[in-house]
N, C-alpha and C positions, 0 to 999 in steps of 0.2 A: 394653610393651603389644603384643598381637599384631596383625599386618596380615592382611587378607583379599586373596587373589588368586583371581580367577574368569575363566576363558576358556571361551567357547562356540565350538567349532571345527566348521566346516561346509564345504559346497561354496560356490562363489562367490556372495557377497552383491552384488546390484546396487549400483553406486556411488551412485545417487541415494538409496538407503535407508540408507546406512551412518551418516551423521551423526545422523539422528533415532534410529536403533537404538541407538547407543552412549549417547546421552543418556537414552533410555528405560530402558536397563539400569541406568545409574547412579541414576536417580530411583527406579525401582521397588525396588531393593535398599536404598538409603539410607532411603527412606520406610518400608519394612517394618521395618528395624532401629529407626528412630526411634519407630515405633508400639509397639515392644516395649521402648522406653526405652533403646536402645543408640545411642550416638553416637561417631563416630570424629573424627579430627583433619582429615580431608580425603579426598576421593574423586576419582579421575580415570579416565576411560574412553577406550578406543581402538578403532579399527576398521580392519581390512584387508579385502581381498576375501574372506578365508577365516576371519575370526575377529572376535569381539567380546570385549573384555577390560576388566575392572574391577579397580582396586586401591583398597582402603579402608584408610587408615592409622590405627594406634594405637587399636584398639578395646579395650574392657575384656574381661577374661577370662571374665566371667560377666554374664548379664543381671541387672540389679538387682531386688531384691525389690519387689513392688508391692502397693499396697492399693487396692482398688476398693470404692466404695459405690454401692448401688443402692436407690433409694427404692421402698418397697413401699406396700401399701394402708393405709388408716386402721386403727387398732387395733379400731374397732368395725365394721369391714367384715364382710360375710358370710363365714362360715367357709370356703366353697369358694374364695373369692378369695384368702384368706390361704394356704390349702393350695397353690393353684396357684403363688403367688409363691415359697413355700418350695421346692416341687418344681423349679421352673425354675432356682433357684439352688443346689440341692443342700444345703439347710440345714434345721436344725430351728428351732423358734421361739425356744428359749433361746440360739441363736447370733446372733439379730438384736438390734439396738439399737432403743430407742424414742425418738423425737424429737418435738418440739412445733413447730408453726408456727401461723399465724393461723387455719387451718382446723381445728386440733385435733392429736391425737396420731396418729403413723403409725410403721410399722416401717421399718427400714433394714437391708439386708443388707450386712455388712462382710466382704469376701472378701480374704483374704491370699493373694497369689500369690508363691511362692518362685521367684526367678530361676533359670533353668537354665544350664548351661555354654554358652558362646557357640557352640561347634561344633554342639551339638544344635539351637540356635535357627537357625543358618544352614542346616543340613540340612533344617529344617522349612520355611523361607521360600523357598529357591531353586527347588525343583521347580515350585510353582504359578506362580512368575514366568516360568519358561521355557515352561510349558504355555500361559500366558495372554498371551504376547507379541503385540503388535498390529502385525504386519507388514501393509503395504498389500495384499500378495499372499502367499499361503502355499501349501504343498503337503504331501501325505502321501506316504510311500514305503514300500516293503516291506510288512510286515504290521502295522506299528505304527499307533497312533492319534494320535501327536504330529504337529502341524502346525508347519512351520518354513518360512522363506523358501526354503531349499534343504536337502537332507538334512543333518541334524546328525550329526556323526561321533563327537565326544568332548567331555567336560566336564572341565576342569581346575579343581579347587577346593581351595585350601590355606589354613589358618589357622595363623599362626605357624610355617609350614613343614611342617605336618602335614596329611595329606589329610582333608578333611571328607567323610564317606561318605554318599552318597545315590544314588538311581537315578531316571532319567526315561525312561520307555518303553524299558526294557532297556539304556539307556546308563548305565554306572556312572561315578561321578566318580573322578578320580585325580589324579596329579601329572605327566601326560604331555601334551606338545604336539608339534607337527610344524612343521618348517621349510618352506622354499620348495618348491613342488610338484615342480620339476624339478631344482633345484640342490642341495637338501638335504632330501629327503623323509622321512628317518628320524625315528623318535621321539626326543624330547628330554625328559629328566626335569628338573623344576625344583622348587624349594621356595618361594622368595620372588620378589617382583616384580623386584628389581634383577638377580637371576640370570636370571630369565625374559627380561627385555628384552635382556640381553647375549647369552644363548645364541641367542635368535631372530635377533639381528643377525649373529651368527656363522653362522647357518643361512640367511642371505640374506633376512631379513624385516625391513623397516623398520616398526616398530610404529606410529609416530606419523605420521598423515596430513599434518600440517603440515610435518614433516621431509621426507616424500616430495615434497610440492609444492615446497618450497624447492630440493630437489635437482634436480628436473625443470627448474625455471625457470632456475637458475644454469647448468646444463649446456647448456640450449637457447640461452641468451644467449651462452655461450662459443662454441658451434658456429657460431652466426649471425655473431658478431663476426669469426671467422676467415675468413668469406666476405664481409666488409664488408656484412653484412645485419643486420636487426633483427627480433626476434620480435614479432608483433602481439599486444598484451596481451589476454588473455581469461581472466579470473579464474574464471568458471564452468567453462570447459573444463579449466583447470588443476586445479580441485578434482575434476572428474569423472575425469580421467585418473589423478590420484593415488589414486583409489578403484578403479582397474582393475589396479593392479600392486602387488606386495609388495616388489619390488627393481627400481626404475626404471632403465632404461638408455636414454639419449637418443641418437637417431640422426637423420641428415639424409638425405632422399631428393631425387630430381630429378624435375621435371615436364617432359614433352616440350614443346618450343617450339611445336609446332603448336596446342596448346591455349591458348596465352596470348592468343589473339584473342577467346576466349570472355570475357564480362564477368567481372571478377575476383570480384565478389560471388557469382556462381554457383560459381566454383571454390572460394572460401573456405568457402561454406556447405556444399558437397558434402563437402569434406574434414572440416569440423567435425562435421557431423551424422552422416555415414555412417562415417567412418574415425577420428574423434577425432585428427586431425592439426592441428598448429599452422601458421598461415600466416606467411610471411616477407615482408618488404618491403625495397626497396633504399633508398639514401640520398635518393631523390626521393619516397619514400612510395608508390611503385608496387609492386604485388605481384611478388615475385621467383619464378622458376621452380624453387623449392625448397620443401620442407616438412619439418617436424619430426615424427617418430614416436617414441613411447615404448614400448620393448619391456619385457617382464618376464623377461628372460633375458640373461645374459652369454654371448654366442655365441663359439665357438672361432675363428670366422673374422672376429671383430671386428664382426659384424652385417651382413656383406655380403649373405648370403642373405636375411636378414630385410628389409633395405632393398629388395632386388630383388623380393621377393614383394609388398611393399607398393606398389612402383612399378607392378607389373603389375596389381594390383587397382585402383589409382588410374587407370591408363590406360583401363581398361574403364569406370569411372565417368565419366571426362571425355569419353570417346567418345560416351556416351549424351547427356551435356549438350551437347556440340558439335552433335550431330544435332538436338536440340530447338532450339538456338539458330539453326541455319541454316534449319530448317523455319519457325520463327516469323518470321524476318526476311523471308521471301518473301511474307508476308501484310501487309495494311494494317489498322491499328487501326480505321479508320472503315468500310472496305468489307467486311472479312472478320470481324474480332472483334466489333465493335459490334452487328451484327445478331444474333449468337449470345446476347447478353445478354438477349434476349427470352425465352430458354428457362431463364434462371437466376432463381430466386425470391429476392427480397430478404427478404420476409416474407409469410406467407400473407395477411395483411390489408393489406399495403402495396404489393403488386404486385411487379413484376420489377425486376431491376437496370437494365434498359433504361429503365424508367419513372423510376427514381431518377436515372439519368444525365440525362434530359431536365430534370428539376426542378433538379438541381444546376447544369446549364448555365445555365438561365434566372436562377436566384438569383445565381450568380456574376457574371453580366452586370449585375444590379441592384446588387450590392455594389461593382462596379468604380467606380461614381460616388463612393463614400465612401473609396476607397483611392488616395492620391496616386500617380500614375505607372502606374496599372493600365489596361491596354488592354481595353476591353469585349469586343471580338471575340475576343481571345486567351483571355480568361477564360471565355467561353462555349464556345469550342472545347476548352479544357483540361478544363472541367467535363464536357463530353459524353464525352470519351475517357478520363477518369480511371480508370474501372473496366474498360476494354476488355481489359486484359491478363489479367483473371481467367479468360478462356477460352483463354489461350495454353497451349501444351504445357509451357513452362518453369514457369509459375506453378502449373499443375496438379501438377507434380513438386515444386516448392519454393514452397509458399504464402507463405512468409516474404518472398519477393521481389516480391510484388504492389506495383504502383506503380513500383518501381525498374525492373522489366523493361519496363513501359510507356514509361518514359523512353528506354530503349535502342531500343525498337521505333520510337518517334516520331522519334528522331534518324536511325535507319537509313532511314526513308522520307522524310527531308528536312523534317520539320515544324520550326517555329520552336523555338529552344532554350528560350525562356521557357515555351512550352507544354509541352515535354518535362519541364522542371524541375518545373512545377506538377503534372504527373501523378505524378512521383516523390515529391513532398513533401506531397501533399494529405492524407495520413493523419496528418501531424504536427500537434501533438505527441502521441505515443502514450502518454506518461506525464509525470509532474511533472519529470523530469530530461531529457526528450527535447528535441532542438533544435526550433525553430520553423521554419515555412516562410519562406524568405528573400525571394523576389521578390514584388512586388505581385500578380501573377497567381496565384502559388501561395497567397498569403494569402487571396485571394478564393475560390479553389476549396476550400481547407481549411475556411474558415468556412461556405461554402455547404453542403458535404457534412455537416458536423456539425449545422448549423442544421436542415437538412432531416431528418436522422435524429431529432433531438429533437422537432421539430414533428410528425413522422409518428407516433412512438410515443406522444406526448401525445394525438394525435387518436384513437388506439384504446385510450386509457386503460391503456397499459402503462408505468407510471411506476416508478421505483425505490421500494422499500418496505423500511424498516429496513436490514438489511445486504445485502439482495438487490438486485442490479443486473445481471441477466443480459446486458443489451445494452450495458453500459458507458456508460450515459447520463451518469452523474456525470463520468466521465473526458472525455466529449465536451464537456460544458458547461465544465469546467475548462480544456480546451484552447482553447475560444472565448475565455474570460476572459483567458488568457495571451496569445493572439495580439493581442487588442484592446488590452490594456494595454501590453504590451511593445513593440508596433509603433505604439502611439498612433493607432489607427484609430477615427475618429469616425463612428459610425452608430447609429441608434436600434434597440434590440432589438425594438421593436414590428414591425419588418420580419419578424422570425422568427415573431411571434405571428399576423400577418395573412397568412401564406402562403395564397393562395386554394386551393391543392390540398388543404389540410387543414381548411378550414372554421374554426370558432371554438372548437374544443375545446382549443386550446393557450393559452387566456387566462391560465392560472396558470403559464406558463413564466417570466415575470419573477421571481416569488418564488424559483423554483428557481435562477435565475442569481444572485439575491441570496445564497442559501445557499452557492453555489460561490464567489462573490466573498468571502464571509466566510472560507471555508476558505483561499483564496489570500492574503487580507490578514492573517489570523490568523498565518500562518507568517512574516509580516513584522512582527508585533508590533502590528497594529491591533486595535482593540476592535470586537467584533461589534455592540454596541449603536449605535455610531456609523454603521455601515453601514445598520442598520435605520432610523436617524433620517434619513439622506439618501435612502434608497430609498423612504421613505414619502411623499416629496414628489411631487405630481402631475406626471406626464410625465417622471420621471427614469429614462431607460433608455439614457443615454449613459454607458458604464462609465468612460471616461476622465474625464469630468466628475465622476462620482460619487466616484472615488478622490481627485480634487483637493479636492472638498468634504470628504471624510472626513479627509484629511490636515490641511486648514486647521482643521476642527472639533476634531480631536485636539490640535493645537497651542494652539488658543484655550482649551480646557478645562484645559490644564495651567497656565494663568496664574491668578493670584488673581482678576482681573476675570472670567474665564470661569467659574471655579468658583462665585463669589458670584452672578454673574448667573444661572447655572443654578439655584441655590437660590432666587433671587427669582422666576424663571419658575415653578418648582414650587409656590412659595407662592401666586403669583397663580392658577395653574391649579387648585390645591386649593380656594381660596376660590370661584372661579367654579363649579367642579364642585358644591360643596356648595350654593351659592345657586341655581344653575340647577335642581338637583334639588328644592330646597325650594319654589321658585316655579313650577316646571314651565314655565320660559321660558328663552330663550337670550339672553345679554347680548352682542350683537354690533352694537349700534347705533352711530351716529356720536356722538362725544363733543361735548357742548355746551360750548364754551369759556366761555360766560357763566355757567355753573353751577360753574366751577372757582373755589374760594374760597381755599384754602390755597396759599402760595407753592410748596410741594413738589409739589402736584399740577399746578400750572401749569408748573413746571419740567419735570416728567416728561412732560407732554403735548407740550411743545415739543421735548424731547429725542427722544421717539419719532418725531415727524414728521421731524426732521432725520436720525436714524439710519436710518429706513426708506428715505428717499430716497437716502441715501448707499449703503446696503447694496444696494438694488435696482440702482443704477447700477453698482456693483462687480460684481454678479452678471451683469449684461448683458455686461460685458467679461471675465467669467470670472476675475476677481481675487478669489478667495474669502478670501484673507488680509485684503484690504482690507475686505471685507464683515464679517468677524469683528471687525476693528478698529472698524468703525462701531458694531456691537452693544456692544462693550466700553464705549463712551461712556455706555451706559444704566446701567452698574453703580451709579454714585454717585446719580443721581436715583431709581432704583428703591429703593436702600437708604434714602434720605432719605424717600421716600414711605411705606414701611412703618414707618419709625421715628416719623413725625410725624402721619400721616393715618389716621383711622378710616374704613374702607370702609363698614361697616354702621352708618351713623348712625341714631339713633332719631328718629322723627317727621319725617323728611325723605326721603321715598321718591325724589324726583327726584334729590337729591344722591347717594343710595345707588346708584340705577341708573346715574347718570353715572359714578360712580367704578368700578362694575363694568364698564362699557363701556371705561373707561380701562385696567383690568386686561386686558381682552380685546385691547386694542391692543398691550400688551406681548407677549401670546401671538402675535398676528398678525405683528408686526414680526419676532420671532425665528423664527416659522414659515416665513418666506420663505427662510430660510437652511437650516433643518433642523427636523425634528419633535423638539423638545427633550423632549417627553413620553416618548419612547422611550429616552432616555439615562438610564443608571443613575447613582445617586449623588444 
């Protein structure tokens, strides 16, 4: 069975686009073949800086014959409708079949399509795929109309070793590819994929991006090891660099010692973002005065000139960074940077960053009372200065370093280390896998910053809708949830709702936190309905307590007592709901012990009183497992009550009402622990 080999050879494809492009090529070609009824045994795509390649294995020699049916008008339809149907399908009436359904008789066009040779089909489907390729950015060149990410030079397309002939914007398909731009630029003729891959390798092109990445990483580790150093892992950079070269050659360069006093995060980021260099560290984890650069050339001098050129470029980069560092260090966060925040708009409706800093400072001070070991004065100071580095020269150049540079500037001017750390960490966590702020002061400022942001955007009715969340408010709320739960910080969320700066428009913030809490707990296997059941209780805005309740409730419902008691609760609730609707009244009165006649209802009344008292005492001490155990004692008397006692007794309204009040006591006793009506099952 024949194999298909397709290569689109062009100028350099940006590394960030290569992965998606090769997958799109594979999907578009295989989907087009499948639509035509053609299937292979497998397909694999590759990308290098100058080519996209697809290999589809074991295809049939011909497209299979196909039969298509198209339903037409009813046989008694107007003549023009029938003529239009026949014309659209290129048929005469005697070529159609007549079928019957519930609505009557109708015509069916049966079209037999004979399969064409596979090379003809491929020549038909490939050109529109190339013309319609969805590059994020594309260009035209010369006098042609084709748009491609970079000028497309050649198309290689063979089936079973023979050229599939077609043309795209003057580019004719063939069996020719090209090797490495500098080391083997001549044309290479190929027939099949195995030969193609081998000849490219001989022409200094590693086709597989994973192979290039592994080669880079192993050589980098070996070079580092020879200097008793270690390469700092950076998977994203490794993938990007593997997309920049077709034949990676790993080299090591040196950083001038004078630059090592500049914060290492600045140096690493500059190397990574501007030069695509890998950072090295010594045995103590400190940044080493060395870097890894990946060349696309085997140089005759062993790479000495390449290393020298890259060192010279890096020297200029670092000289700029050093200047910014020295200039910023001469200034004070509070005296020089903070006043400039008055000219930086946080949001058109929410004021300046300076105003936000004032709010964060005040709120951080209030939160200090809820965080063990948190110094209020330090929290207020750190909150005030947390955003000050936004107007520094270094953060203007490297926005990714905001907060971190603030820490360096704070330490440089002699501020307390805990304040400096809080400035650096107040953006954390930036995502679900990011570290949390560690010190109590940092936790206070991080919470204050996120709470202020949420309350502010709620106050102007800029809430997330559907998949849209332009201000990352869901991430901010989830960050708050993580900090509170993982650091076991006990404070009421109503503090966020009642921020005086924002008025009362953030009253629906607690349900938003409930949703984020569900997301957080769902990842840990908790049920969302249990979160609803606990959050529904009045005054429940202590997330640590809520999680403890949810955990205890989940454990309780896994037991037979819990599951049966839930069923009893729902039965009681359903009876009450029906009777309250019928009577237009609410049965929440005090149970009259003198009207209790049956042993089972007397036993249930006594059990409810005892369980309620025990559960309430356990709740006061936050022993929710004990509270659930108290409720579990109701299981037997509830079962016995429903088994032996008739609630809606005829001709005895007082007994009926008393028993309905007793059912309400079941609901009330269990409602002190959670809103069981919200629990599924």
